[in-house]
C-alpha positions, -999 to +999 in steps of 0.1 A: +317+818+076+348+809+096+366+791+069+363+820+044+388+842+063+419+825+051+406+813+017+403+831-016+368+833-029+363+812-059+337+823-084+316+799-105+306+810-140+270+819-141+252+801-168+222+817-185+193+796-196+176+802-230+143+813-214+135+847-198+150+833-167+169+844-138+205+840-125+207+809-103+226+813-070+245+782-060+243+772-024+273+774-003+284+744+018+283+749+055+315+729+058+338+751+037+328+759+001+322+795-008+307+810-039+302+845-051+277+850-078+252+878-082+229+892-108+197+909-110+168+894-129+166+908-164+201+924-161+230+910-181+259+901-157+293+884-163+318+868-139+353+855-141+359+817-139+365+804-103+376+771-086+357+750-060+376+744-028+373+709-012+385+708+024+406+678+036+424+673+069+457+658+079+468+646+114+506+644+118+532+641+145+559+667+141+580+651+168+588+622+145+609+621+114+580+606+095+557+634+105+581+661+092+587+642+060+550+635+053+541+672+059+566+684+033+556+657+008+519+666+011+525+703+006+547+695-024+522+671-038+495+698-038+516+723-056+530+698-081+495+684-089+479+718-097+509+730-115+504+700-139+466+702-138+460+739-138+428+735-157+410+715-130+379+732-115+385+718-080+412+726-055+421+707-023+424+728+008+445+713+037+437+716+074+465+701+094+464+690+130+493+679+151+490+649+175+517+632+196+498+601+206+466+581+198+444+602+221+455+634+205+450+619+171+414+609+178+407+643+192+422+660+162+401+639+138+369+647+157+377+684+156+383+684+119+350+667+112+331+688+137+345+723+131+362+723+098+338+699+081+364+682+060+354+656+034+385+634+039+412+629+065+448+617+060+460+600+092+464+597+120+501+595+111+507+569+139+516+535+126+486+520+144+450+519+134+426+536+158+392+519+157+375+550+172+388+572+144+376+547+118+342+546+133+339+584+133+347+584+096+321+557+089+294+576+107+302+609+090+308+592+056+342+608+056+370+586+041+399+582+066+431+575+046+463+561+062+496+563+043+516+546+072+495+517+086+508+483+073+488+457+092+451+454+086+432+448+118+400+463+103+387+449+070+371+470+043+338+452+050+338+462+086+348+498+079+343+507+042+354+544+049+389+533+060+415+532+032+451+523+034+473+535+006+500+510+017+503+473+008+494+447+034+520+432+057+509+397+048+531+398+017+561+408+037+554+378+060+553+355+030+586+368+018+602+362+051+590+326+051+603+322+016+638+334+026+639+310+056+628+281+034+653+290+007+682+292+032+669+259+048+662+275+082+635+255+098+630+277+128+636+313+138+633+336+168+610+366+163+617+399+181+589+424+177+578+457+190+554+452+219+526+473+203+496+469+180+520+474+151+541+444+162+513+421+175+493+425+142+523+415+122+529+385+145+497+369+134+508+373+097+541+357+102+526+328+121+503+320+091+532+323+066+555+301+087+529+274+091+524+271+054+561+267+048+566+243+077+588+268+096+586+270+134+588+302+154+611+288+181+609+318+205+589+350+204+603+380+222+583+412+226+603+443+234+586+475+245+596+509+230+603+521+265+623+490+275+656+498+292+689+486+278+695+461+306+662+445+299+670+441+262+705+428+271+689+402+294+667+389+266+696+387+242+718+367+267+689+343+271+686+338+233+724+333+231+722+302+251+696+286+227+703+266+196+685+288+171+707+314+153+681+330+130+664+362+143+636+381+126+633+417+138+600+437+134+601+471+151+606+508+143+640+522+134+646+538+167+641+507+188+658+485+162+690+507+163+692+501+201+687+464+197+715+459+172+740+480+192+733+458+222+734+426+201+768+435+188+780+441+223+767+406+233+786+390+204+754+380+185+763+397+153+793+374+147+798+345+122+771+319+125+742+343+132+716+353+108+694+385+111+665+396+090+647+430+094+614+441+081+605+474+064+599+490+098+637+494+099+645+489+063+626+520+051+646+542+074+681+527+067+693+560+053+684+579+085+699+555+111+729+564+130+762+552+115+772+532+146+739+514+144+744+506+107+779+493+115+764+469+141+739+457+114+766+446+089+756+413+073+719+418+080+693+409+054+663+432+050+630+437+032+613+469+020+588+479-007+604+482-041+602+517-056+609+518-094+634+543-105+622+572-126+632+607-137+603+622-118+614+604-087+650+616-089+638+652-096+614+650-066+641+637-042+664+666-052+637+692-046+626+675-014+661+677+001+664+714-006+630+722+008+637+701+039+668+721+046+651+753+041+617+747+058+626+721+085+663+725+093+658+711+127+647+677+114+672+648+116+657+631+085+679+638+055+666+611+031+632+605+016+616+570+021+586+552+007+562+566+034+567+601+020+561+588-015+529+571-004+517+604+012+526+622-020+507+598-042+477+598-018+472+636-024+474+631-061+447+603-059+424+625-038+428+655-061+419+632-091+389+617-073+376+652-063+379+664-099+359+635-111+330+644-088+328+679-103+308+709-091+280+692-073+264+700-039+292+694-014+273+702+017+267+684+050+234+671+063+223+666+099+226+630+109+205+609+133+234+603+157+215+617+186+190+589+183+218+564+187+231+579+219+258+600+201+241+634+207+273+648+223+291+643+190+266+662+169+282+648+137+269+657+103+270+634+073+290+644+042+268+643+011+295+635-014+313+610+009+300+578-008+308+593-043+343+604-032+350+570-017+339+552-049+359+575-072+390+572-049+389+534-050+387+534-088+415+559-094+446+544-110+478+561-121+516+557-120+528+575-090+563+582-076+561+550-055+549+529-084+514+519-096+486+534-074+457+509-075+435+502-045+421+467-040+396+461-012+405+494+005+443+490+004+472+494-021+478+467-045+507+444-034+540+456-047+573+437-051+597+437-021+633+445-024+658+422-006+688+441+005+721+433+024+735+458+049+771+468+047+791+490+071+786+520+048+750+513+037+731+487+019+725+473-016+698+453-033+706+416-038+672+404-052+635+408-051+604+389-040+571+391-058+537+374-049+537+355-082+574+348-088+589+344-053+626+351-050+642+364-081+676+380-089+661+404-114+626+419-112+601+405-137+566+419-135+553+399-164+539+372-142+554+344-164+579+332-138+573+301-117+572+307-080+607+301-065+621+300-030+657+293-042+681+317-026+707+308-053+689+335-074+702+362-051+734+381-055+764+374-032+757+380+004+780+392+032+768+376+065+774+388+100+811+386+111+821+396+075+816+360+064+806+347+030+795+313+044+758+310+049+748+304+085+733+270+091+707+286+114+715+269+146+744+260+169+752+240+200+743+261+230+771+281+245+764+266+279+782+234+272+781+200+254+751+184+238+735+163+266+726+130+251+702+108+272+707+070+271+682+044+283+694+018+309+684-017+297+685-050+315+678-070+284+684-066+246+717-048+254+727-054+219+710-021+211+722+000+241+745-013+268+754+009+297+782-004+320+804+011+346+841+004+350+845-010+386+879+006+390+876+040+373+838+043+378+837+056+342+805+049+324+808+030+291+781+030+265+780+006+235+755-011+213+739-009+179+721+024+185+752+040+198+772+029+168+746+044+145+748+077+164+786+078+162+785+070+125+759+097+119+782+122+137+808+116+111+783+124+083+774+158+097+788+188+080+798+202+113+813+190+146+792+183+177+805+181+212+784+157+232+783+137+264+763+105+272+741+107+303+725+074+313+689+076+325+695+059+358+686+065+395+709+066+425+711+028+425+723+027+389+690+011+377+667+025+350+649+056+362+617+050+343+601+041+310+610+053+276+581+079+277+595+093+310+630+094+294+616+114+265+598+138+289+632+149+301+639+165+267+608+187+273+622+195+308+656+205+293+674+177+312+686+162+279+692+179+246+688+146+227+679+109+234+698+082+216+687+046+219+662+020+206+633+046+209+603+038+189+588+066+168+551+070+179+525+096+170+518+103+207+554+110+214+557+136+185+535+159+206+564+168+228+596+157+209+607+155+173+623+123+158+649+118+131+644+094+103+643+057+115+674+037+114+658+002+120+631-020+106+596-010+116+567-031+128+554-052+157+549-089+153+537-119+173+561-149+180+547-183+190+559-218+196+549-241+168+524-269+175+543-302+170+521-332+171+538-366+164+519-386+138+533-417+121+503-419+097+509-386+082+513-401+047+476-409+045+465-374+053+468-359+018+438-380+008+406-384+027+392-418+035+366-416+008+393-408-018+414-438-007+383-460-010+375-446-044+411-453-056+408-489-044+374-493-061+386-479-094+416-502-094+392-532-090+369-518-117+398-514-141+409-550-133+374-563-142+374-543-175+409-557-183+396-593-174+368-590-199+390-574-226+417-600-223+391-629-223+378-616-256+413-614-270+418-651-260+388-661-281+399-642-311+435-653-311+459-680-301+469-660-271+463-679-240+467-670-203+461-692-173+428-686-158+444-679-125+464-651-141+433-635-155+416-636-122+447-619-106+442-590-129+412-580-109+433-571-079+468-561-085+473-556-123+464-519-123+491-514-096+517-536-112+513-519-145+529-488-130+562-508-126+561-531-156+556-523-193+520-529-202+526-543-237+542-575-221+511-579-199+482-575-222+475-583-259+443-565-266+448-530-280+417-518-260+434-531-229+463-509-236+439-479-241+424-487-207+459-488-191+468-455-208+437-439-192+446-454-159+482-442-161+469-407-168+447-408-138+474-424-117+499-396-125+474-370-116+467-387-083+504-390-075+512-354-083+482-342-062+493-364-034+528-350-035+516-314-037+491-318-009+516-335+014+541-307+008+515-281+015+505-299+047+540-297+060+543-260+050+510-249+065+518-268+096+546-243+102+520-217+109+498-238+130+497-228+166+472-227+194+465-208+225+454-224+257+421-215+271+437-192+297+463-178+274+489-152+284+510-130+262+544-114+269+559-080+260+590-061+269+589-041+301+594-003+300+582+001+264+550+011+247+540-025+241+517-029+271+496+001+261+497-011+225+482-045+235+456-030+257+445-001+236+450-014+201+446-052+203+422-050+232+439-077+253+430-078+289+457-063+311+456-094+334+468-116+305+499-094+298+532-103+313+563-082+310+599-094+306+632-078+300+656-103+285+656-130+257+661-157+283+631-146+302+611-148+270+623-183+263+616-196+298+581-182+298+573-196+264+587-230+274+563-232+304+532-221+285+503-203+300+491-234+319+523-235+338+525-198+346+542-188+313+530-173+281+518-186+247+529-157+225+553-127+225+544-093+211+574-071+203+591-052+176+608-068+147+645-060+156+640-076+191+622-107+178+649-113+151+674-114+179+652-138+198+647-161+168+684-159+159+693-173+193+667-201+194+665-208+157+635-230+148+619-234+182+597-203+175+583-185+146+566-153+136+529-156+127+500-132+120+501-097+106+527-071+111+514-041+131+527-008+117+552+013+137+579+036+124+610+020+138+637+034+160+648+070+158+667+096+178+646+121+197+652+159+199+633+189+211+603+201+191+615+222+162+651+214+168+673+224+139+693+192+145+665+170+132+672+176+095+710+172+095+708+141+117+681+126+095+703+131+065+732+116+083+712+085+094+701+081+058+737+081+046+747+056+073+719+031+066+726+032+028+764+027+034+781-007+030+794-006+066+759-010+081+763-048+078+795-046+098+777-027+125+749-052+126+772-082+128+793-065+154+764-061+178+740-089+167+764-116+155+771-131+121+738-149+119+718-117+121+701-107+088+684-074+081+662-090+055+624-094+059+611-112+089+597-139+066+632-153+064+629-162+101+599-184+092+617-202+064+647-206+086+625-222+113+609-247+089+612-282+105+627-311+085+608-343+079+618-372+101+615-410+098+588-409+124+565-389+100+563-419+077+566-446+104+531-460+095+541-465+058+573-482+068+554-505+091+530-516+064+559-523+040+578-542+066+548-563+075+543-571+038+579-582+035+577-603+066+545-619+054+561-629+020+591-644+038+567-662+062+548-678+033+579-688+014+603-699+040+583-714+069+563-747+069+533-730+083+535-703+057+537-730+029+506-747+043+488-713+042+500-707+006+489-742-005+455-737+010+452-703-007+462-718-040+437-747-036+409-723-031+419-704-061+421-735-082+386-747-071+373-714-083+390-717-116+377-753-122+341-742-116+346-714-141+361-739-166+332-763-165+307-736-170+323-724-201+327-760-215+357-751-234+393-762-231+415-737-215+452-736-221+470-738-188+503-750-176+506-777-151+534-777-127+545-802-101+547-793-065+580-802-050+584-820-018+586-787+001+553-775-012+568-749-036+553-748-070+576-760-098+582-741-129+558-741-157+567-765-185+568-749-218+566-768-250+591-753-273+583-754-309+572-733-338+536-733-326+542-727-289+550-696-269+558-686-233+531-672-210+541-651-180+526-661-148+508-632-131+485-650-108+510-661-082+516-696-068+489-722-070+484-761-069+459-782-087+450-816-073+434-837-100+433-876-094+470-877-088+478-867-123+497-838-136+486-820-167+508-800-189+488-781-214+503-774-248+487-750-273+469-768-301+478-764-337+454-748-361+422-770-362+433-794-335+424-797-298+448-792-270+468-821-258+470-831-222+501-848-209+494-869-179+518-881-153+508-908-128+536-900-105+526-864-100+501-859-071+499-821-069+496-795-095+507-759-091+509-729-115+542-711-115+560-684-134+594-702-135+613-708-166+603-734-192+637-751-187+628-761-152+594-773-162+609-796-189+634-809-165+606-819-140+587-837-167+617-856-178+624-866-143+588-878-138 
């Protein structure tokens, strides 16, 4: 067999069975195992112990430093392993192929499987994954093991015979995102090697950045064959941009060239931040000193290798062997790739020993049936067992713990290092569970952290100890700040031109907020205002068109009364808002003049009910007082008792009730009436007040209504798309005066009935016209005014913080009053409604005053005019007739007072008989005259057991009841 020429024959101890049996010959594997055992049946034979040889292949590139390093590490691993485990029955036999590119690597793998019939392959050594090689291993059941590939383009489910004894690059991407987040860098430029190695890592970093809300501002692929002038051109382009954080993912050779050119371009000075991945970090000890000097201040990541005595001993022996065996190699220091190759050999040797002396041959496969007859591959019988044992092998190797999970090495901690002119030093660590830490803790009890305060002191590019802020104003000039040109509401932004100097002047509330925010920034910003105008000096478009100029790089920033909208955030970023938010509707109140407003709190049925209950209470009091007269000496004129029916319940509100009634039940009735009356009065007052309050919100649209909005803003689209108002009903205006004129006309006269606009504008409008307009309806949500910047701009965060500091400062009121006037208030818009509340006028109660005036005039008319006296006498006569009829029906004497009518028709005072048995009776019935045969009767109360006396006077012709004093009555009787 061809493989036996260079291999020592290994003998297997012949075991004898207890029966009369024979010596069993073990079959040799066609792929490379040899056995020598012989014996004749019935003859005793003995043999020395031998070892089984298991053939494996390696594919390396000797033209690279990694290839030379890995070759020596693999050879040393074999000798070290079997020196420690000399009692193992198996031995790994290496077959090495050399390949300089992917095509050579695939050919070498096929040759090892076809001719050498190896049971496992290390490589290809290239950093990329060759899908063709992996498929070959899967068809032949030969594990293909890579100790250099970091990005996993093929999963273990797709290719179970592909194993990577390296950790996945996704953890490195998470560590990079954690560093950017800890240093508060919200965007970064990614420079990567334009190969599968770089592109596969790019997808990892995108995912990690997205989770930590970090933006990849620019992505720059650089080919390994790129000329220096091409790299220099890319660096000069990056230099003109704001971002100053650069992530570099490429091999050491290309990375060295990049940093030398970056230093020459002045991009490794103070203010810049550079982070390198392990593609360069693992080879820092083999990079040229000039390149290391250009990388001073750079941060880097690489896998953490725990220090141990075995590791130090191996490094010393490796250096000696490298000088002796490969003196032409430029690699003088060992890195983690060599350690991974070393540990991989140990893992293979352990897995092969676990399999033991079993049939290690190859079987013919059915590949020809699948169209692969040209390959003529055979299937390794122990392949599945070897794969399973390899994945379950765990030990502590030189690179750390060797433990495969899902076909790749268990994630290990990453070392964070800082590059100096003479080398580098570790400043911290990153672990999947603990995040950024100063000291490594593998217990898993630490809480995940992204705080870079845990790191040791860092020297940044330019030999600076000050952390770069991650961005800078472009070196091409000032920050170009776009300003909207407004015709109205210039209190926010006002652009004017000096007629003599032609210099543009910018002022307004938004400008003052911007200038105040600049003072709060921790750095200085050089800027220039550029109005968004055309050649005629007028506005060059809408606010949306203004913001589009940021996307087109015309402006670096837009400052003004720009509303923060979700649609606009697709192409610009906004700072925090600096104004009130919301859109409201302003209308003109409906003011209808009504002098009968006082009757509106109660409906007509309630007024009628109140009148009816007053009459009913009067009847009840009439009955109760009549009973009280029968049971006591209390007497009231019949006319007074009849008057109780109509106006006593009302009069009792003004006069004490105990002087008007004598029956205790009458007082009870009056108490109930007073309770009801107070409730009615309070309800009347509250309802009237509510009517005047609610009336403030009362408005109406005409049948053909129109609404107004501000021209050039988003309001027109808002009314059409969100409120579904027909575009034909929308009219656009620019100034406050235009709003007022249109509202004054109304829709019927070509104006509008309502205004839809944002709260800051409407507060200015209401502040000028006070109570003529008011805000009604709901407030539609918007996010207020903010400053616009390019997507992912690093200026967003510092400007937002500065705006927050300005809006919380006490000088904000001064800024508002400077631009909006002393009457402006930043309080809630409901204050505008209260401010616009109309005062009540005399006209509102004109009907009530008319009724009172007519009552007063009627009283004067009846008292002071001859016609009025005749009417009063006629009224009293009718009243008296009704009283006499009632008196005759009862058949009893009624105490009453007779008064004489004077010559003018006025009733005289009631005559009161003063004495111990007489008392004064108040007259409640009003004026009245009694004509009785030309005689006047003065009724005096009778003593106990006697009838009433009647004093007659022949000279008196008219009799009238009155409530005047008893002195006047006595005087009239004496005179008669």
